Each structure stands twice: as structure tokens, then as C-alpha cells.
N, C-alpha and C positions, 0 to 999 in steps of 0.2 A: 395780384401775384406778380413779384419782381421779375424782371427779365433776366434770363440767365446768359452767362459769357458763353460767346459763340465758341464753335470748334475751331482748333487752330488750322490755319493756312500757312503756305509758304511767307507770305508776308507777315503774318502774325508771328512766324517763328523768328524770322529776322527781327522784327520789332522786339520780342523776348529778348534777344541777346541785347539789343540796344537798352531795354530797360534794365538788365541783369548788369550791364557795363556802369549805367547810373547808379544803381543801388550800391555796387561795390565800391564805387569813387566816394560814396556818401558814408562808407562804412567804417570810418576812423573819425575818433575824437577830435583830433588836430586838423582834418579836413573841414569837419564842421563848423570849427571855429574860426576856420580861415573863409569859409561861407558866409557865416554870419558877421564877421569882419568886413567883407567886401559888400554886403547888403547894407551895413551901416556907413561905410565909407568908400563909395565906388572911385576908382582910379586910383587905389591903393598902390603903392610903389613897394616892391619887393624887400626893401630893407625894412620898411614900417611892418609889413606882414611878420617879417622873422621878430622883430621887438615884441610886438602883440601876443604873437603865438608863445614866445620864449623857449624856442626848439633852434638848434645848431641851422645855420644858414642851409647846410646840404640837405637836412632833414626837411626842412621848409620846401627847399626847391624840388625835392622829390613828390613832396605832397603837390607841389602846384603842378608839376608835370603830370602827374594821375588825373587829378582835375581839369586839367585842358585838356588831355587825350580822351578823356570822356566828353567832353564837349560842355562842362558845366561852366567853366571861366575862359575869358578869352584874355589874352596879353597883349599889350601894344609897344614895341620898342622904342624908347626915347632914349639913346645912348648917354649916359652907360648903365641906365635903368630900364626895368619893364614895369610899365603900369598895369595891373589886373583889375577885371571887372566882371561880374556875372554876365554870362551869356544869356541875351533875351530869349526866353521861352524854352530854354534848356531843360528844366525839369517839369514843363507841361506833361509830356508823356506817362511821367511817374506819377505825376498828381493825379491823371485821370485814372492810371491802375488802381491807385489808394483808393480813389472816390469808387470805382466799380466795384472792389474787393469790400469795402466798408458796406457797400449797399447790399452786396449779397451776404454778407456774414450778418446781417441784421433780420434775415428771413430763417428763423429757427425751425421750418416746417419738416426738414431733412433731420433733425435731431431731438424732435420732441419725443417725450416719453410718456406712455399711456398714464 
């Protein structure tokens, strides 16, 4: 029998908020495109991202702000530019959640029909 997910605690509920913020940050195709670009080319300059994504500078800046606020990316200021990179380990909690949910969903005992 597979282990069941534990009952929520205060720490778990706070972690749930963090996971929801991560999921929300990943919930837009342009932000996913930015993350894939950063995975392929670490240290991307903001202007390079704008060109690769094909959106207006202001739109890309907003997507970058959302990703940075969620802790998914980091930015290093090198005037007049900002270099962006994926934040190490930022998606590990979301990955662990997906792994736990995937393992739990593979146990059809609760939904089996006679």
C-alpha cells in the first residue's frame, strides 16, 4: 500500500501557499517560454529575453517580475542591464508535490468498481 499524504499542519498550510505561488507563476505560456530560455542560456540579458519571447518589453518585464517574486528566477543588475537565471532549487517543492500526487494517483483502490 502506498503512503497517504499526511494531514495538514500550520507548516504544511504555509508551504501550500508557497506551492500555489509557484504554480501560479508557471501558469502562463510566456513565463514557461522564459524559463525554458533561461534553462538553455543561463545569464540571459533582459533584452535577449524580449527578443526571444517576442512580446513587448513592458509585458516581458511584468512576467519577469512575477517569476522573480515567486522565487523562480534571480536577477543580477549590471547597469544598464539585468542578467536573469533560474533560482537553484526553487522548483524542488513543486516537483516533490507532483511526485507525491503522481504516486498517490497510481493507487486505484479508492475508485475501483466491482
